[in-house]
N, C-alpha and C positions, 0 to 999 in steps of 0.2 A: 169148408175146405175142399169140397168136391170140385168147385170151379177152378181153384188154384191147382189141384191136382191135374184137371183137365188142360190146364194152361201149360203146366210143366211137361206134360206128355207131349204136347204139341211142339214145344219148344225143343225137347229133347230129340223128338223125331226129326225136325228139321236140322238140328246140329248133326245128328247121325247121319242123315243124308248128305249134309256138306262135307263132313269128315270122309264118308265113304267115296265121294266124288273126287276130292283131293287125292285120297290113297289111290283111287283108280287111276289118276292122271300119273302118279309116279309109277305105279306097276306097268301102265301102258309104255312109258318112257323105257323103263328097265327092260322091257321085253323086245324094244325095237331091235330089229336086225337089218343089215343093209343087204341088198339084193345082189351086190356083187362086191368082192374085196377091192379095196384101194390099190391103184397101180402103184408100183414103185416109181420113185424119181424125185427130183428136187422140189417140183411143185407140190407133190403129195407130203413130202416130209421136209419142210423148210429148217434151216439151222435155227436153234432155239437158245436164248440167253434166260436161264432159269434164275430169278431173283428170289432169294430165301433170306427174309427179314428174321433176325434171332433175337430173343430176349430171355434169358434165363435158361435153366434146364428143363425143358419138357420131358414128360414121361417117354422114355425110350427115344430120346432125341437122335442118339448114333444110328440106331436101326431105321428111324424115320429117313435121315438122310442118305443112308446107305441104299435103301430101297430106291430112292430115286437115281442115286449114281450108277445102279446097276441095271437102269432101263435099256432095253434094246431099241436104239434109235440112232440113225446115221450120224447126225452131228448135233451136239449141244454142250453147253458149258453151264456151270454152276458158280453163282456170286453169292456168297454169304457174307452177313455182317451185322453188326450191333451198333446202336447208338454209343453205349458206353463201351470204350476201348478195353476195359477190364472185365467185360461180361464173360461169365464162366462158360458160356455156349461156345465161345470162339475158339477154346481149346478143343471142343468136340469137332469144330469145323476143320481145325488143323489136322486132327487125326484123319478125317475123311479124305483130306487133301493128300496125306501120306500113304492111306490104304489104296487109293485110286489114282496112281502117278500117271496113267495115260489119259486121264480125263481132265479138261481144263476146269480148273477149280481155282477160284480166287477168294481170299478172306480178306474183308475190309474192316479195320478197326475204327469206330467212331463215324459220325456222320455230321455234316454241317447243319446248322439251325435252319428250318424251313418254315413250320408252322406248328399248330396245336396238336395235330394228329401225328403221334411219334412213328407209326407204321409208315405213313406217307414220307416223312422224313427220312427214314431208314431207306425205303424203296427208291426215292430220288437219289440218294447216295449211291446205292448199288448200281442204278442204271448208267451212271457216268462210265462204268467200266465195262458195259456190256458190248459186245463185238458184233452180234447178230440182229437182224430187223424184227424178229418177233421176240416178245417178252413172255415169260411164264411167271406170274406172281405165284408164289407157293408158300404156304405156312408152314412153320416148323413143326406142327403137331400132325400133318398129315403123312400117311405111310402108303404110297401107291403100290398098287399091285402090277404085275407084268403087263405090258400093253398099254399102260396109261399115256404115255406120250403119243404114240401112235393113234390111239383112239381121240385125242384132242385134235391132232393135226389132220386126221379124216374128216372132221367137222369141217375144217377150212377148205381142203381139197374137194369134197363132194358137196358140201352145203354152202360154199362161199361165205362162211361166217368170217365175221371181223372180230368178234370176242367170243371166246368159249369158255363157259363155267363148267362146274361139276356137280353132281348129285352127291352128297356127302352120306357116310355111313359111320356112325358112332361105334367104336370097338374098344376092347381091351380093358374094361373096367373091372377093379378090384375093391372099390369102396362105393359106399351108397351114393355118395355124391357124384362120382364119375358115372355110376350106373344111371342116375337120373338124367345127367347131361347127355349121355348117350342115346336113352330112350327118347329125349326130346328131338335130338337130331334125327332119329330114325323114324319119328312120326311127324310132329308139326313142321319141323324145318324142311325135310325132304318133300312131304305131300305139299306144302304151301308153295315152294319154290317151283314145283313141277306143274301144279295148278296155274300159278301165274304164268309160267311159260306157255302152257296150252291155250291161255286166255289172250296171248299176245301182249303181255306185260311183263317182259323178263326181270326178274328179281335176282340179281347177282350176288352171290356170296363170295367173298375175296379170298377164300382159303385156297382157291385155284381159279386163275383167270389168264387165259391166252389171248394176247393182243398184238397189234403192231405198233411199234415205236412211232411211225408216222402218223398213224391214226390218233395216238394219244397226243402227240404234240399238236396236231391239227385242232384237237378239241380243248386246248388249253394246257395241256401237261400236267405235272403234279401239282404245279402252284394252284390250279383250279380246285383241287380238293385238300389242300394243305390243312384247312381248319375245318373240315368236314368229318364227323364221327363215322358216317355210313359212306366212306369214299368207294367202296365197292358197288353199292347199289346206285350211287349217283353217277359213277362212271358208266355203268351199264344202261341207265336211262339217257345219258348223252349220246352214247353210241346209237341208241334206238332213235333218239330224236333227229340225228344227223342221217338217219336212213341206212344206217349200217346194221347188218344182220347180227343178232346176239343169239347165240345157240347154247343149249344145254347137253352136255355129253351123257349119254346113257351108261357109260363106264362108271359105276360107283367108286367114289374115292374114300377109303377109311380115314376117319380122323381118330388117332390113337389117344385115348384118354384113360389112364389107369387110376390115379390116385386124385381124389378131389373132395373136399367136405361139403356138406350140404350147404352151408353158409356160402361157400364160395359159388356153388350152382346158383344160389338165389342172386348173389350180387352180380354175377355176369348177365343174367337173364333180365334182371331189373334194369341193367344199363342199356342191354338190348331192346328192350320193351319201351324204355324212354324214347330211344333212337327212332324206333318204329312209329311212336306216337307223333313225332315231329316231322316224319316223312310222308304220310298219307292218311287220309281219313278211313282208309280200308282197316286201320287199326282197330276201330270201333266194332268191326265185324268179326275179329278173331275169336271170340267166344263161341261163335257158330261152328268152329272146327273142334271145339272141346265140350263135348256133351256130358262129361263126368260130372261136373259140379250140378247140373240140372237133375241128372239121374239120381244123384246121392239126395238131394232135397226130397225128390219124389219118394225115395225108400225111407227118408227119416219120417215123413208124414204117415206112411203106412205103418211102420213100426212102432209109432207113437200112438196108434189108433185113432188118428185124424180122419184117415180115409180107409177105404176097403183094402184087404190084403192084395186084392188083384193088382193094385197100382205098384205095390212093392215087388210082386213077381214080374211086372212090366219093366220096373227099373233095372231088375236084375238081368232080365233078357237084354235089355239095351247096353248094359255094361259088358255082359258077356260078348255082344256083337262088337263093342269097341275094342276090347282086348283081342279079340279074333283078327280084327284088322290091323291093329298095330303089331301083332306078332306075325302076320303075313308079310307086311311091307319090311318090317326088320329082318326077317330071314332073307328076303330077296336082296337087301342092302347089304347085309352082312356075309351072307353066304352060308350061314349055320344057323339054327333055331336060336331063339332066345332061351337062356336058362329059365327053369322053372321059377326060380325066386323073382324074376324080373316081372312077372305078371302081377305080383302082390304090390310091386312099386309103380306100377303104371297109373293106378288111381291116385297114389300120393303126388306122383309128379303133376298130374292134371290138376289137383287141388292147389297146389303150389303155385303152378303157372297162372292159375286163374286170380289167385291172391296178387301174385306179382303184376298181372295185368291190370288190377284195380289201382294199386299203388302208383304204377307208371302213368296211369291216366291223368293224375294230378301233380306228380312230381317232375321237376325239370333240372336239377341239379345232380351231378354226379362227381366222384372222386375217382380219377383214372390216373394210374400211376404216381400218386402222391399229389396230383393237382386237382384243385376243386374247379369245376366248370359248369356252366349252364348250357343246355342244348336249346338252341333256337329253332325256327322253323328251316326244314331242310336239313337237319341234324347239324347246323352250324354250331361249332364250340365257341365259347366266349369265356374268358375268365371270369370268375363269378363276380369279382369286383366291377367288371365292366358289363354286366348283365344288361342287355337292351341296346348295347352299341354294336353295330355292324361294321366290319371292315368293308371298304368300299368295293373290293373284288370278290366279295363272298358270292358264292353260287347257291341258289334255292332250288328246290323242287315244287313247282306250283301245284295247286290241287288238281288241276287238269293233267298231271303228269309231265307238262313240258318243262324243260330247262329255261330259267331266266335269271338275269341279274337284278338284284333287289334296286329299287329306286335309291338314288343317293340322296 
């Protein structure tokens, strides 16, 4: 068993190094400071139409919306809507409208059918009512801190960015499932997005995307991604392929998640893992950002007496380093330290994520909002009954990272 222990140690060391490098990329971005403040003016702070798709009552939905409505920004409007005209979230949107009478707020009930991605359908509907040239796509479970809109606009004014995304921080957990989700946002999601950005391969997460209407339309508009599960990533790659700069704002954006079951956590990340599996071969390298399973296996060999106890101490030291790195990044993202109990859940989360990764490697079918669909290459959604049949206008991501239309 000594050769196996040596191999596990080497793999764990490499995984820890990769994890540390990705976390370091995130910390570097979050520490970034501008040499001079942005000057006031129309070019610095362009008018923004915020598109806020709703579905159901997210945790703290009103507080999420109010934090956006209270932003100190020269000119913006909020357009909220849901596909279902009877969605209970629309009552919260109307309450926001009444509480902020001086802010242009429109509530849209229902959305014309467009494609298989319901979020894209909703966004296309909301965009019809937008008055400004810049769109901010903003999910309903984000709760921005003061200065959020100005930070996004600064990336445009000072860095000539055509699309600006945000680093996400999971906050607000009261249940184990929500804690697992927030830990994953504050470790794997944040570090991998920042590492990809540093490597020159933007990985856009659509919970916050600032872009120009004209650029979006020039790249095919909402129709281009109407049947794409990873519409955010595909749009980000489309902007980059067109030579437009994609930026990542260092202003961390809280994702507020209070109540979630462990089963819901697993279901969400199984869908997301299946999506990433169909987007890029980089998916097969994801375990290198998660050293915990290798460290646990090494510790199990030592505890079972299969190898010398020193291997167990090595595994324990490696796990301690992993916990410390995750805690440091989470504190920087959240602004406060993780609760002590969170450290006991980090290994649980890591082992669950590894199991999910293994299942997603082979599974291709999802059930999303009651619809059974198959995920094809490029995260193209196809009704399960039509699996293998591609719509002629579908857009894929080729393995070289370029965008292309599949052969008819």
